[in-house]
N, C-alpha and C positions, 0 to 999 in steps of 0.2 A: 292829292290836291289837284285842282283844276287849273290848267294852264291859262295864261292871260288872254290868249287868242281863242279860247274855247267858246263854242256857241251853246246857248241854253234855250229851252222852250219857254216862251213868254206868253201870257194870256192878256188880252185886251178887252175892256168893256167901257161903254159910254156911261158917264154919270147920269142917273135918271133925273136929277134936279133940273127943272125947266130953265132956271136962270144960269146954269153952268154948262152942262154938256161936255165936260172935259173927257179926254181919252185916258183911262187909267190902265197902267201896265203893271203886271205882277209876274212873278216867277211861277212857272207851272209846278215847281217842286213844293210850293206852299199849299197844295191841294189836300184837303182832308176827305172829300166825298164828291158826289156829283154836283154839289152846290159850292160855288166859290164866293168868298166874302171879300169885299173891297171897302176901302175908305178913300174918298176923293181927296186928293192932295190940294185941290183948289178951294172947294167949299166945305169940306169936312163931312159930307154926307156918307153915311154907312149904308151899304146895300149888298144884296146877294144876287147872283146870276146862276142859272143852270148851265151846265157844260155846253149844251147846244146853242146857247145865246152868245157864246164867246168867240173871239177870233184868236187863232194860234199862229205864232210866228217864231222862227229861229232868229235870235239876235245875239250879237257879241256880248259876252259876260259883262264887260265893263259898262255897257249901257244900263244894265239893271243895277249894278253896284254903285253907280254914280248918283242914283236917285235917292240914296239913303243918307 
């Protein structure tokens, strides 16, 4: 089990919808291939990004689990 203060790798992508542009954050553990799938929590747009188009950041685990 992961401790409450653990850090995990998160991936970030901008929503491609011109009327939105929200920053979408997901866990790097959800990756299946070189392409990452996202659903915008603001506008509902579904989109994919290649790994080289993403930002990676270590974040506290509670930041990712609070969004669900």
